[in-house]
C-alpha positions as CSV (number, residue, x, y, z in Angstrom):
1,M,10.8,-29.4,64.7
2,A,13.0,-32.1,63.2
3,G,10.2,-33.8,61.3
4,A,8.6,-30.6,59.9
5,A,8.4,-30.1,56.1
6,P,10.5,-27.4,54.6
7,E,8.5,-24.3,54.0
8,V,8.9,-21.2,52.0
9,D,6.4,-18.4,52.8
10,G,4.3,-20.9,54.7
11,F,4.0,-23.5,51.8
12,D,5.5,-27.0,51.8
13,V,8.0,-26.9,49.0
14,R,7.9,-30.7,48.6
15,R,4.1,-30.5,47.7
16,P,3.6,-27.6,45.3
17,L,0.0,-28.7,44.5
18,Q,-1.3,-28.8,48.1
19,E,-4.3,-26.8,49.2
20,K,-2.2,-24.0,50.6
21,N,-1.0,-23.2,47.1
22,E,-4.5,-22.8,45.6
23,P,-4.9,-19.2,46.6
24,V,-1.6,-18.4,44.9
25,M,-2.8,-20.0,41.7
26,L,-6.1,-18.2,41.8
27,K,-4.3,-14.9,42.2
28,K,-2.3,-15.5,39.0
29,T,-5.4,-16.3,36.9
30,P,-6.9,-12.8,37.2
31,I,-3.6,-11.2,36.3
32,I,-3.3,-13.4,33.2
33,A,-6.9,-12.6,32.2
34,L,-6.3,-8.9,32.8
35,I,-3.2,-9.0,30.5
36,A,-5.1,-10.9,27.8
37,I,-8.0,-8.4,28.0
38,T,-5.6,-5.5,27.8
39,L,-3.8,-6.9,24.8
40,A,-7.1,-7.6,23.1
41,G,-8.2,-4.0,23.8
42,L,-4.9,-2.6,22.5
43,A,-5.2,-4.7,19.3
44,G,-8.8,-3.5,18.9
45,L,-7.7,0.2,19.3
46,W,-4.9,-0.4,16.7
47,F,-7.4,-1.8,14.2
48,M,-9.9,1.0,14.9
49,Q,-7.1,3.5,14.4
50,A,-6.0,1.9,11.2
51,G,-9.7,2.0,10.0
52,T,-10.1,5.7,10.8
53,L,-7.0,6.5,8.7
54,D,-8.4,5.3,5.4
55,K,-9.2,8.9,4.5
56,A,-6.7,11.7,5.0
57,P,-7.8,13.5,8.2
58,A,-8.9,17.1,8.3
59,S,-5.6,19.1,8.4
60,R,-4.4,22.6,8.2
61,F,-0.8,22.8,7.1
62,V,0.8,26.2,7.7
63,L,3.8,26.4,5.3
64,L,7.0,28.3,5.9
65,D,5.9,31.0,3.4
66,G,2.8,31.6,5.5
67,S,0.4,30.0,3.0
68,V,-2.0,27.3,4.2
69,R,-2.8,23.9,2.6
70,T,-5.6,21.6,3.8
71,E,-6.2,17.9,3.2
72,S,-8.5,18.8,0.4
73,D,-5.5,20.4,-1.4
74,L,-3.9,17.0,-1.5
75,R,-6.6,15.6,-3.8
76,G,-5.7,15.1,-7.4
77,K,-2.1,14.3,-6.6
78,V,-0.2,11.5,-5.0
79,T,1.2,12.9,-1.8
80,L,3.7,11.9,0.8
81,V,2.9,13.6,4.1
82,N,6.1,13.2,6.1
83,F,6.2,14.0,9.9
84,W,9.8,14.8,10.8
85,A,12.1,16.8,13.1
86,T,15.5,18.5,12.7
87,S,16.7,16.7,15.8
88,C,15.8,13.3,14.3
89,T,18.9,11.7,12.7
90,T,16.8,9.3,10.6
91,C,14.7,12.2,9.3
92,V,17.8,14.3,8.3
93,A,19.4,11.2,6.7
94,E,16.2,10.5,4.6
95,M,15.8,14.0,3.3
96,P,18.1,13.6,0.2
97,A,16.1,10.5,-0.8
98,L,12.8,12.4,-0.3
99,M,14.1,15.3,-2.4
100,A,15.2,12.9,-5.1
101,T,11.7,11.2,-5.0
102,D,10.0,14.5,-5.2
103,D,12.2,15.5,-8.2
104,K,11.6,12.2,-10.0
105,F,7.8,12.3,-9.7
106,R,6.8,15.9,-9.3
107,S,6.1,16.5,-13.0
108,R,3.7,13.5,-13.0
109,G,1.4,14.7,-10.2
110,Y,3.4,13.8,-7.0
111,Q,4.0,16.1,-4.1
112,T,5.6,16.0,-0.7
113,V,4.5,17.9,2.4
114,A,7.1,17.8,5.2
115,V,5.5,18.5,8.5
116,A,7.9,19.5,11.3
117,M,6.8,18.3,14.7
118,S,5.6,20.8,17.4
119,Y,8.7,20.5,19.5
120,D,11.0,21.5,16.7
121,P,12.0,25.1,17.0
122,P,10.7,27.0,14.0
123,S,14.0,28.7,13.4
124,Y,15.7,25.3,13.1
125,V,13.1,24.2,10.6
126,V,13.4,27.3,8.5
127,N,17.2,27.1,8.6
128,F,17.1,23.4,7.6
129,A,14.7,24.0,4.7
130,Q,16.7,26.9,3.4
131,T,20.2,25.5,3.7
132,R,19.2,22.1,2.2
133,K,17.0,23.9,-0.5
134,L,14.1,21.5,0.2
135,P,12.1,21.6,-3.0
136,F,8.7,20.6,-1.4
137,A,6.2,22.2,0.9
138,V,7.4,22.4,4.5
139,A,4.9,23.0,7.3
140,I,5.4,23.6,11.0
141,D,2.9,21.8,13.2
142,N,3.3,24.3,16.1
143,T,0.2,23.1,18.0
144,G,0.6,19.4,17.3
145,A,-2.9,19.3,15.9
146,N,-1.8,17.7,12.6
147,A,0.3,15.0,14.3
148,K,-2.7,14.2,16.5
149,A,-5.1,14.1,13.5
150,W,-2.9,11.8,11.5
151,G,-2.9,9.0,14.2
152,D,-1.2,10.7,17.1
153,V,2.2,10.6,15.5
154,G,4.9,10.4,18.1
155,I,7.7,8.7,16.3
156,T,9.7,10.5,13.6
157,P,9.9,10.0,10.8
158,T,6.4,8.8,10.1
159,S,5.1,9.2,6.6
160,Y,1.7,8.6,4.9
161,L,1.3,8.0,1.2
162,V,-2.0,9.4,0.1
163,D,-3.6,8.6,-3.3
164,K,-5.3,11.1,-5.7
165,R,-8.7,10.6,-4.0
166,G,-7.3,11.6,-0.6
167,Q,-7.2,8.0,0.7
168,I,-4.2,6.9,2.9
169,V,-2.6,4.0,1.1
170,K,0.4,3.3,3.3
171,R,1.9,4.4,6.6
172,Y,5.7,4.3,7.1
173,V,7.2,4.5,10.6
174,G,10.9,5.1,10.1
175,A,12.5,5.7,6.7
176,P,10.6,4.0,3.9
177,E,12.4,1.5,1.7
178,M,12.8,3.8,-1.3
179,A,12.5,1.2,-4.1
180,E,9.2,0.0,-2.6
181,L,8.0,3.5,-2.2
182,H,8.8,4.4,-5.8
183,K,6.9,1.3,-7.1
184,L,3.9,2.3,-5.1
185,I,4.0,5.9,-6.3
186,E,4.3,4.6,-9.9
187,K,1.2,2.5,-9.4
188,L,-0.8,5.3,-7.7
189,L,0.2,7.8,-10.4
190,A,-1.0,5.4,-13.1
191,E,-4.5,5.2,-11.5
192,A,-7.2,7.5,-12.9
Protein backbone atom coordinates (compact mmCIF):
# COMPACT_ATOMS: atom_id res chain seq x y z
CA MET A 1 0.00 0.00 0.00
CA ALA A 2 2.62 2.48 -1.11
CA GLY A 3 0.10 5.21 -2.04
CA ALA A 4 -2.17 4.86 1.02
CA ALA A 5 -2.65 7.89 3.26
CA PRO A 6 -1.14 7.66 6.73
CA GLU A 7 -3.85 6.74 9.20
CA VAL A 8 -4.17 6.83 12.94
CA ASP A 9 -7.14 4.92 14.35
CA GLY A 10 -8.64 4.75 10.85
CA PHE A 11 -8.43 8.51 10.16
CA ASP A 12 -6.28 10.18 7.51
CA VAL A 13 -3.93 12.39 9.54
CA ARG A 14 -3.34 14.68 6.56
CA ARG A 15 -7.04 15.60 6.34
CA PRO A 16 -8.28 16.25 9.88
CA LEU A 17 -11.60 17.72 8.73
CA GLN A 18 -12.65 14.83 6.54
CA GLU A 19 -15.98 13.11 7.02
CA LYS A 20 -14.43 10.32 9.06
CA ASN A 21 -13.63 12.83 11.81
CA GLU A 22 -17.18 14.18 12.16
CA PRO A 23 -18.32 11.49 14.59
CA VAL A 24 -15.35 12.29 16.82
CA MET A 25 -16.25 16.00 16.85
CA LEU A 26 -19.88 15.17 17.60
CA LYS A 27 -18.81 13.01 20.54
CA LYS A 28 -16.86 15.91 22.07
CA THR A 29 -19.77 18.38 21.85
CA PRO A 30 -22.03 16.50 24.33
CA ILE A 31 -19.12 16.23 26.78
CA ILE A 32 -18.50 19.97 26.61
CA ALA A 33 -22.21 20.64 27.00
CA LEU A 34 -22.37 18.26 29.97
CA ILE A 35 -19.43 20.02 31.62
CA ALA A 36 -21.05 23.42 31.04
CA ILE A 37 -24.38 22.24 32.48
CA THR A 38 -22.62 20.70 35.48
CA LEU A 39 -20.68 23.90 36.18
CA ALA A 40 -23.83 25.98 35.83
CA GLY A 41 -25.63 23.64 38.22
CA LEU A 42 -22.82 23.84 40.78
CA ALA A 43 -22.81 27.62 40.53
CA GLY A 44 -26.57 27.60 41.08
CA LEU A 45 -26.21 25.39 44.15
CA TRP A 46 -23.52 27.69 45.53
CA PHE A 47 -25.78 30.73 45.09
CA MET A 48 -28.72 28.85 46.59
CA GLN A 49 -26.58 27.77 49.55
CA ALA A 50 -25.33 31.32 50.06
CA GLY A 51 -28.95 32.53 50.00
CA THR A 52 -30.07 30.03 52.62
CA LEU A 53 -27.35 31.16 54.99
CA ASP A 54 -28.63 34.72 55.36
CA LYS A 55 -30.16 33.77 58.70
CA ALA A 56 -28.27 31.73 61.28
CA PRO A 57 -29.64 28.18 60.91
CA ALA A 58 -31.40 26.27 63.65
CA SER A 59 -28.62 25.00 65.90
CA ARG A 60 -28.19 23.31 69.25
CA PHE A 61 -24.71 23.85 70.68
CA VAL A 62 -23.85 21.53 73.57
CA LEU A 63 -21.09 23.27 75.52
CA LEU A 64 -18.32 21.58 77.47
CA ASP A 65 -20.05 22.39 80.76
CA GLY A 66 -23.16 20.55 79.56
CA SER A 67 -25.25 23.66 78.98
CA VAL A 68 -26.98 24.24 75.66
CA ARG A 69 -27.15 27.30 73.45
CA THR A 70 -29.29 27.67 70.37
CA GLU A 71 -29.14 30.06 67.45
CA SER A 72 -31.74 32.23 69.20
CA ASP A 73 -29.26 32.72 72.06
CA LEU A 74 -26.94 34.42 69.57
CA ARG A 75 -29.38 37.30 68.98
CA GLY A 76 -28.57 40.58 70.63
CA LYS A 77 -24.81 40.03 70.32
CA VAL A 78 -22.34 39.97 67.47
CA THR A 79 -21.15 36.38 67.35
CA LEU A 80 -18.36 34.48 65.66
CA VAL A 81 -19.31 30.83 65.21
CA ASN A 82 -16.01 29.05 64.57
CA PHE A 83 -15.92 25.42 63.34
CA TRP A 84 -12.54 23.94 64.24
CA ALA A 85 -10.65 20.79 65.21
CA THR A 86 -7.72 20.06 67.51
CA SER A 87 -6.04 18.25 64.60
CA CYS A 88 -6.24 21.35 62.38
CA THR A 89 -2.95 23.29 62.53
CA THR A 90 -4.56 26.48 61.20
CA CYS A 91 -7.29 26.22 63.84
CA VAL A 92 -4.76 25.81 66.63
CA ALA A 93 -2.65 28.68 65.25
CA GLU A 94 -5.64 31.07 65.06
CA MET A 95 -6.88 30.40 68.62
CA PRO A 96 -4.69 33.08 70.29
CA ALA A 97 -6.04 35.67 67.82
CA LEU A 98 -9.63 34.52 68.46
CA MET A 99 -8.98 34.76 72.20
CA ALA A 100 -7.60 38.30 71.80
CA THR A 101 -10.59 39.27 69.64
CA ASP A 102 -13.00 37.90 72.23
CA ASP A 103 -11.16 39.76 74.98
CA LYS A 104 -11.15 43.03 73.01
CA PHE A 105 -14.87 43.08 72.16
CA ARG A 106 -16.63 40.93 74.82
CA SER A 107 -17.58 43.88 77.05
CA ARG A 108 -19.25 45.58 74.08
CA GLY A 109 -21.61 42.72 73.17
CA TYR A 110 -19.42 40.27 71.21
CA GLN A 111 -19.15 36.53 71.76
CA THR A 112 -17.39 33.54 70.23
CA VAL A 113 -18.76 30.01 69.99
CA ALA A 114 -16.05 27.53 69.02
CA VAL A 115 -17.66 24.37 67.62
CA ALA A 116 -15.40 21.30 67.54
CA MET A 117 -16.04 19.03 64.58
CA SER A 118 -17.69 15.62 65.05
CA TYR A 119 -14.49 13.70 64.27
CA ASP A 120 -12.58 15.48 67.04
CA PRO A 121 -12.30 13.26 70.14
CA PRO A 122 -14.15 15.01 72.99
CA SER A 123 -11.25 14.39 75.41
CA TYR A 124 -8.91 16.27 73.04
CA VAL A 125 -11.34 19.20 72.84
CA VAL A 126 -11.73 19.37 76.63
CA ASN A 127 -7.96 19.15 77.13
CA PHE A 128 -7.33 21.86 74.53
CA ALA A 129 -9.92 24.22 76.00
CA GLN A 130 -8.65 23.72 79.55
CA THR A 131 -4.92 23.94 78.86
CA ARG A 132 -5.31 27.04 76.67
CA LYS A 133 -7.91 28.56 79.02
CA LEU A 134 -10.24 29.39 76.14
CA PRO A 135 -12.36 32.32 77.38
CA PHE A 136 -15.34 31.64 75.14
CA ALA A 137 -18.01 28.99 74.72
CA VAL A 138 -16.72 25.70 73.32
CA ALA A 139 -19.19 23.18 71.90
CA ILE A 140 -18.73 19.66 70.59
CA ASP A 141 -20.71 18.85 67.45
CA ASN A 142 -20.66 15.10 68.13
CA THR A 143 -23.36 14.27 65.55
CA GLY A 144 -22.21 16.71 62.87
CA ALA A 145 -25.69 18.29 62.81
CA ASN A 146 -24.40 21.82 63.38
CA ALA A 147 -21.73 21.57 60.68
CA LYS A 148 -24.41 20.33 58.29
CA ALA A 149 -26.87 23.07 59.23
CA TRP A 150 -24.26 25.79 58.76
CA GLY A 151 -23.64 24.95 55.11
CA ASP A 152 -22.19 21.45 55.32
CA VAL A 153 -18.92 22.64 56.84
CA GLY A 154 -16.12 20.26 55.87
CA ILE A 155 -13.07 22.53 55.92
CA THR A 156 -11.63 23.81 59.18
CA PRO A 157 -11.44 26.45 60.26
CA THR A 158 -14.68 27.84 58.89
CA SER A 159 -16.20 30.77 60.74
CA TYR A 160 -19.43 32.73 60.44
CA LEU A 161 -19.85 36.26 61.71
CA VAL A 162 -23.45 36.79 62.83
CA ASP A 163 -24.97 40.20 63.57
CA LYS A 164 -27.22 41.12 66.51
CA ARG A 165 -30.35 40.17 64.54
CA GLY A 166 -29.09 36.65 63.89
CA GLN A 167 -28.14 37.28 60.26
CA ILE A 168 -24.94 35.83 58.83
CA VAL A 169 -22.83 38.72 57.62
CA LYS A 170 -19.64 36.94 56.51
CA ARG A 171 -18.26 33.45 56.12
CA TYR A 172 -14.53 32.81 56.47
CA VAL A 173 -12.96 29.61 55.16
CA GLY A 174 -9.52 29.45 56.69
CA ALA A 175 -8.24 31.88 59.26
CA PRO A 176 -9.80 35.33 58.87
CA GLU A 177 -7.60 38.36 58.29
CA MET A 178 -7.90 39.75 61.80
CA ALA A 179 -7.72 43.50 61.03
CA GLU A 180 -10.59 43.09 58.54
CA LEU A 181 -12.56 40.98 61.03
CA HIS A 182 -12.07 43.61 63.75
CA LYS A 183 -13.31 46.40 61.46
CA LEU A 184 -16.41 44.39 60.62
CA ILE A 185 -17.05 43.58 64.30
CA GLU A 186 -16.71 47.31 65.16
CA LYS A 187 -19.24 48.16 62.46
CA LEU A 188 -21.71 45.49 63.60
CA LEU A 189 -21.38 46.47 67.27
CA ALA A 190 -22.21 50.08 66.35
CA GLU A 191 -25.49 49.03 64.72
CA ALA A 192 -28.67 49.28 66.78
